[in-house]
C-alpha positions as CSV (number, residue, x, y, z in Angstrom):
1,M,144.5,129.4,126.2
2,F,143.7,127.5,122.8
3,K,142.5,130.8,121.4
4,S,145.6,131.2,119.2
5,I,145.0,128.0,117.4
6,Y,141.7,128.9,116.1
7,L,143.0,132.6,115.4
8,I,145.5,131.4,112.8
9,G,143.9,133.9,110.2
10,L,145.8,136.6,112.2
11,V,149.0,135.5,110.6
12,S,147.6,134.4,107.0
13,V,149.2,137.7,105.5
14,L,152.5,136.2,106.0
15,F,151.6,133.3,104.0
16,S,150.5,134.8,100.6
17,S,153.8,134.4,98.6
18,L,154.8,131.3,96.8
19,A,158.1,129.9,97.8
20,F,159.4,127.9,94.8
21,A,156.6,128.4,92.0
22,G,156.4,124.6,91.9
23,D,159.9,124.3,90.9
24,I,161.7,121.1,92.4
25,N,165.2,122.1,91.5
26,A,164.7,125.7,93.2
27,A,163.4,123.7,96.2
28,F,166.4,121.4,95.9
29,E,168.9,124.2,95.6
30,S,167.5,125.9,98.7
31,I,167.8,123.0,101.1
32,K,170.5,120.6,99.8
33,N,173.3,122.2,101.9
34,T,171.5,122.1,105.0
35,G,172.9,118.8,106.2
36,A,169.5,117.5,107.5
37,N,168.3,113.8,107.8
38,F,166.0,113.5,104.9
39,D,165.5,109.9,105.8
40,P,162.2,110.7,107.7
41,D,159.4,111.8,105.4
42,G,158.7,115.1,106.9
43,T,162.1,116.5,107.0
44,V,161.7,117.9,103.4
45,C,158.6,119.9,104.1
46,E,160.1,121.2,107.6
47,E,163.3,122.4,105.9
48,L,161.5,124.0,103.0
49,E,159.2,125.8,105.7
50,R,162.2,127.1,107.5
51,V,163.6,128.5,104.2
52,R,160.2,130.2,103.4
53,L,160.2,131.5,107.0
54,A,163.7,132.9,106.6
55,R,162.4,134.9,103.8
56,I,159.8,136.6,105.9
57,Y,161.8,136.8,109.2
58,P,165.1,138.5,109.0
59,A,168.0,136.5,110.6
60,D,169.4,139.8,112.4
61,K,165.9,139.9,114.2
62,Y,164.5,136.4,114.4
63,F,165.8,132.8,115.0
64,I,164.2,130.1,113.3
65,S,164.3,126.5,114.7
66,G,162.4,123.4,114.8
67,D,162.4,119.7,115.7
68,I,162.2,120.7,119.3
69,E,161.1,117.7,121.6
70,Y,159.4,118.6,124.8
71,S,158.6,116.7,128.0
72,T,157.4,117.1,131.5
73,G,160.0,114.9,133.1
74,G,160.5,111.6,131.5
75,M,159.5,110.5,128.0
76,T,159.2,113.0,125.0
77,I,155.6,113.9,124.7
78,G,155.6,116.1,121.5
79,E,157.7,118.0,119.1
80,L,157.5,121.6,117.6
81,D,158.0,121.5,113.8
82,T,158.8,125.3,113.4
83,V,159.5,127.9,115.9
84,V,160.2,131.7,115.3
85,I,162.0,133.4,118.1
86,D,162.4,137.5,118.6
87,R,166.3,137.9,119.3
88,S,165.5,141.2,121.3
89,T,163.0,139.4,123.6
90,G,164.0,135.7,123.6
91,K,160.1,135.2,123.1
92,V,158.5,132.6,120.5
93,V,156.2,134.7,118.2
94,L,155.2,132.1,115.9
95,L,154.6,128.3,115.9
96,G,154.0,126.0,113.0
97,E,153.1,122.5,112.3
98,V,154.2,120.9,109.0
99,K,152.3,118.1,107.7
100,C,153.1,116.5,104.2
101,W,150.9,113.5,104.4
102,K,148.6,112.0,101.7
103,N,145.4,112.3,104.0
104,M,145.1,116.2,104.7
105,D,142.2,115.7,106.8
106,D,143.9,113.5,109.3
107,A,146.9,115.4,108.8
108,L,145.2,118.6,110.0
109,M,143.7,116.8,112.7
110,K,146.9,115.7,114.0
111,A,148.7,119.2,113.6
112,K,145.8,120.7,115.6
113,S,146.0,118.1,118.3
114,Q,149.7,118.5,118.8
115,M,149.1,122.1,119.3
116,M,146.5,121.7,121.8
117,R,148.7,118.9,123.5
118,F,151.6,121.4,123.7
119,F,149.6,124.5,125.0
120,W,147.7,122.0,127.5
121,N,151.1,121.0,129.1
122,L,152.6,124.6,128.8
123,Q,149.8,125.8,130.7
124,K,149.1,122.9,133.2
125,N,153.1,122.0,133.8
126,P,155.3,124.8,132.9
127,A,157.8,124.2,135.7
128,K,158.3,120.6,134.6
129,M,158.7,121.2,131.0
130,S,162.1,120.3,129.4
131,F,163.2,120.9,125.7
132,N,165.7,119.0,123.5
133,S,166.3,120.5,120.2
134,Y,168.6,119.4,117.2
135,D,170.3,122.7,117.1
136,G,171.4,122.4,120.6
137,V,169.6,125.7,121.9
138,Q,168.2,125.5,125.4
139,Y,164.8,126.4,125.6
140,S,162.2,127.1,128.5
141,A,158.5,127.2,129.0
142,A,158.9,130.8,129.8
143,Q,159.7,131.8,126.1
144,F,156.5,130.3,124.9
145,P,153.4,132.8,125.6
146,L,150.1,131.1,125.9
147,D,148.7,133.4,123.1
148,T,151.5,132.5,120.5
149,P,150.1,132.4,117.2
150,V,150.2,128.9,115.4
151,Y,149.5,127.8,111.7
152,T,149.7,124.8,109.7
153,V,151.6,124.1,106.3
154,G,150.8,121.1,104.0
155,P,151.5,120.4,100.3
156,Q,149.6,121.9,97.4
157,G,146.0,121.4,98.1
158,A,146.2,121.9,101.7
159,V,144.4,125.3,102.3
160,A,141.4,123.9,100.6
161,K,141.5,121.4,103.4
162,G,141.7,124.0,106.0
163,F,145.4,124.5,106.6
164,T,146.8,127.9,106.9
165,Y,149.3,127.8,104.1
166,E,150.4,125.4,101.3
167,F,153.6,124.7,99.6
168,D,153.5,125.1,95.9
169,L,154.7,121.6,95.6
170,T,152.4,118.6,95.4
171,L,152.9,115.6,97.6
172,K,154.3,113.8,94.9
173,E,156.9,116.4,94.1
174,T,158.0,116.6,97.8
175,H,158.7,112.9,97.6
176,Q,160.7,113.4,94.4
177,L,162.8,116.3,96.1
178,R,163.3,113.8,99.1
179,M,164.7,111.4,96.8
180,M,166.9,113.8,94.9
181,L,168.3,115.1,98.4
182,L,168.9,111.6,99.7
183,K,170.8,110.6,96.5
184,C,172.7,113.8,96.8
185,Q,173.9,113.1,100.3
186,Q,174.7,109.2,99.3
187,N,177.0,110.5,96.4
188,N,178.6,112.8,98.7
189,D,177.5,115.8,96.7
190,C,175.6,117.3,99.5
191,P,176.3,117.5,103.4
192,R,175.3,114.6,105.3
193,P,173.7,114.8,108.7
194,Q,175.9,114.8,111.6
195,D,175.9,111.6,113.8
């Protein structure tokens, strides 16, 4: 069941190209029109990751989503940061956890823990699992095979700490990018999140 968590090297080929070559302005341009709520710290990195995945997984064959909360009837017990779904089968082909934290060791431990909790619940309580997503798409446990490959993403330097992939932006640069996006939305130069 948890084998896929430790076999993330199988998908490492997907993560060999740099997304923005350290260019904050290019990163800004790529996500400024998403209308995402950039107030939470992690949103910037999650949106950057969706842009990167969209370059690998063509939209006519795959659907890329994220921020999917799940529960087993009651309170939310977890959230999936990035999800890639094969449009022809409706099955999830890749799950990712994005952590842009200062302490990368803690971030990696948290990401692995979140994935283990998800797969544990998926195996033990599939009939009770319910999903709630920001994009309004309805998900079911049947879409998530127990052997779905998973990966982790962090800021520059994350791979040396055990992450599968790292952005070519430092943590400081992702914080600067977040401030640029918040200012852009505040000035009504970028779409604001829907209430």
